N, C-alpha and C positions, 0 to 999 in steps of 0.2 A: 478337488474337481469338477469342473459343471458333465458333465457327464452330457447335456442334452448343446452346450459351448462348444466339444467338444462336436459332436457329431455333424452341428453345423459348419464346426470348422472342416473337417472332413469329406461337407454336400461342399461346401466353397473349389473346395486342391480338385474333390475328383473336376470338378465340372475344367476349373481350373490346366484342369492337366489336358482333360478329352481336346481343347483347344488345342495342346502341342502337339497332338494326337497321341497320347501315352495310352491308350485305351484302355487298356488291356489293366491296370492299375487303376486308373480314373476309372472304372468295370467296378475293380472289389473294392471301394473308398464309395464310389458312389449306390453300392449297396452294402454297406454296414450302414450305412449313418441314415438309410432306407432301414433295413431293422430292426435300428434307436427309434425310429420314431414311428415308425407303425408296433413298436414295443410301447411306445406310450402315447401314442392316440395322438398325436401333431397329426393332422390333417394334411393339415398346410405343405410341413415341410417334407410330408407323405408326397405329398402333387410335383413339388419339389424336387424331387427324389427322381421323381416316375417318368419327369419333361429333364432330366438331365440323361437314364440311363434309354433314354428316346436318342438324347439329340448322341448319347453314346455309338449307339447302332445307328443311329441316318450316314455320321460318321465311319461307319465300316461300311456304309451300305448298306449297312440292312434294310431296308426300307422296310415293313412288312411289324420287323419289328422291332422297327422307331414304331409304326404305328401301330400300335398294341402297348403298347408304352402312355403316346401320349395322351393314345384315347381314354386309359384307366387313371389319367391323372386329369384330365381333360372333368373326365364325370365328376370324381374328389373335390375337383375345382366349384363345379357347378354347387357341389351337393352342403359346401361351406361357403359358397360368395367369396370364394376370391375373385378380385373380376380380371388382376396384375395375372395371375396362373391363365386366368384362360383367354383373356387377351392374346401372351405364346402361343397357349395349346391351336387358340382356333388356327392361329396363323400359322402356324406350324404346317397343321393336319391341312389348312386351305392349297397349301401349298406344294405338297407333297400325295396333293393326289392322286389314288395308283386308279 
């Protein structure tokens, strides 16, 4: 069993569940994947997990919490040069400006 692959699959399922409205289950899975990627130093995947957690907060109508997740993810994405994540996060932050 490959722990990175398992965490990636967990992250993907979390994102899919969020889209179907299963926010609590999705959050638990996204946090589990985030913990793995944080512990292994995979900043790109960590930023993706943080973006997903922000999306889940947004879907739950917790705009302030969503922005906190997205801002943190954006900082990481910029640090590592993850251009596709930067674009996604800037779009979210621009669309949900306070």
